[in-house]
C-alpha positions as CSV (number, residue, x, y, z in Angstrom):
1,L,-0.1,-0.2,0.0
2,P,1.7,3.4,-1.0
3,D,0.2,4.9,2.0
4,A,1.0,2.7,4.4
5,Q,3.3,3.5,7.6
6,V,5.7,1.1,8.6
7,F,7.0,0.9,12.0
8,P,10.2,-1.6,12.6
9,I,10.9,-2.8,15.8
10,A,13.8,-4.8,16.8
11,C,12.8,-7.7,19.4
12,P,15.9,-9.0,20.9
13,E,14.8,-11.1,23.3
14,L,11.7,-13.4,22.3
15,V,13.6,-15.8,20.3
16,P,15.5,-16.5,23.4
17,L,12.4,-16.3,25.6
18,I,10.7,-18.6,23.4
19,E,13.6,-21.0,22.9
20,D,13.6,-21.5,26.6
21,G,9.9,-22.1,26.6
22,K,8.7,-18.9,28.1
23,Y,6.0,-18.0,25.7
24,D,3.4,-17.5,27.4
25,L,2.2,-14.3,28.9
26,K,1.9,-16.2,32.5
27,D,6.0,-16.0,32.6
28,T,7.1,-12.5,33.6
29,D,9.8,-11.9,31.3
30,M,7.9,-12.8,28.3
31,K,5.3,-10.1,29.6
32,R,7.9,-7.4,30.3
33,A,9.2,-8.0,27.1
34,L,6.1,-7.9,24.8
35,S,4.8,-4.8,27.0
36,I,7.5,-2.9,26.1
37,Y,8.0,-4.2,22.2
38,L,3.9,-3.9,22.0
39,G,3.6,-0.6,24.0
40,S,5.6,1.4,21.1
41,L,2.7,0.2,18.7
42,E,-0.4,0.7,20.6
43,E,0.7,4.5,21.0
44,K,0.7,4.3,17.1
45,K,-2.7,3.3,16.4
46,I,-1.3,0.5,14.2
47,D,-3.7,-2.3,12.5
48,T,-1.5,-5.0,11.4
49,I,1.5,-6.5,12.8
50,V,3.7,-8.5,10.3
51,L,5.4,-11.1,12.4
52,G,9.2,-11.3,10.8
53,C,10.5,-14.3,12.4
54,T,9.1,-18.2,12.6
55,H,9.3,-18.5,15.9
56,Y,6.9,-15.8,16.6
57,D,3.7,-17.5,15.6
58,V,3.7,-19.2,19.1
59,L,3.2,-15.2,20.4
60,R,-0.1,-14.8,18.5
61,Q,-2.3,-15.0,21.4
62,N,-0.1,-13.2,23.6
63,I,0.1,-10.5,20.9
64,H,-3.7,-10.6,20.6
65,A,-4.3,-10.0,24.5
66,I,-2.3,-6.8,24.3
67,L,-3.8,-5.6,21.1
68,P,-7.0,-7.5,20.6
69,D,-7.9,-5.0,17.0
70,V,-4.9,-5.7,15.2
71,Q,-4.4,-8.1,12.3
72,I,-1.6,-10.4,12.6
73,V,0.1,-11.8,9.5
74,S,3.0,-14.6,10.4
75,S,5.7,-15.2,8.0
76,S,5.6,-18.9,9.0
77,R,2.3,-19.1,7.8
78,C,3.5,-17.8,4.4
79,V,6.2,-20.0,4.3
80,I,4.2,-23.0,4.9
81,G,1.7,-22.0,1.8
82,Q,4.9,-21.4,-0.3
83,V,5.8,-25.0,0.6
84,K,2.3,-26.1,0.2
85,Q,2.2,-24.6,-3.2
86,K,5.6,-26.3,-4.5
87,L,4.7,-29.9,-3.2
88,T,1.4,-29.3,-5.5
89,Q,3.1,-28.1,-8.7
90,E,6.0,-31.3,-8.2
91,Q,3.0,-33.5,-7.5
92,Q,4.3,-34.3,-4.3
93,L,1.8,-33.1,-1.7
94,N,0.7,-35.9,1.2
95,D,-3.0,-35.0,0.4
96,S,-4.2,-38.4,3.0
97,D,-6.9,-37.7,6.0
98,V,-4.2,-39.2,7.9
99,P,-1.0,-37.2,7.7
100,S,2.8,-38.6,9.0
101,Y,5.0,-36.1,9.8
102,H,8.6,-36.7,10.6
103,Y,11.1,-33.9,12.1
104,L,14.7,-33.7,11.4
105,T,17.3,-31.2,13.2
106,T,21.1,-30.5,13.2
107,L,21.2,-29.7,16.2
108,M,19.4,-32.1,18.7
109,S,19.7,-30.0,22.2
110,E,18.0,-30.4,25.5
111,R,16.9,-27.2,25.0
112,F,15.9,-27.7,21.9
113,K,13.7,-31.1,22.7
114,N,12.0,-29.3,25.6
115,T,10.9,-26.5,23.4
116,A,9.7,-28.4,20.4
117,H,8.1,-30.6,23.1
118,M,6.1,-27.6,24.9
119,I,4.9,-26.2,21.4
120,M,4.2,-29.3,20.0
121,P,3.5,-32.1,22.9
122,G,4.1,-35.7,21.3
123,I,6.7,-34.5,18.6
124,E,9.3,-36.9,17.4
125,I,12.0,-36.1,16.6
126,E,15.9,-37.3,14.9
127,S,18.8,-36.2,14.7
128,I,21.1,-36.0,11.0
């Protein structure tokens, strides 16, 4: 949109908090960080937030709790859409009613496993 105003905000505290499993507003560190980052946007009467990091999608409910009237655009959901489109074009999309999941990581730390299990209970992860 030619008349859109963009207010970029660096949020260096969020990824470490999320990776430590502190992505809920019940956590005082996350609540403080989001209050600081979103507080400046609240004053500007924004209508849309673009989440520029795939980690941030887990914060959608928290953001809506602080800014209930804001539309949220998630980069991770955009990536998923592009992957689905590509898999469909290549006839590689599994459109079964019973999906299967296989997660791989190049770095299997306890911190990663704990966070993955908090976000996706029951997940099975393989280190490659």
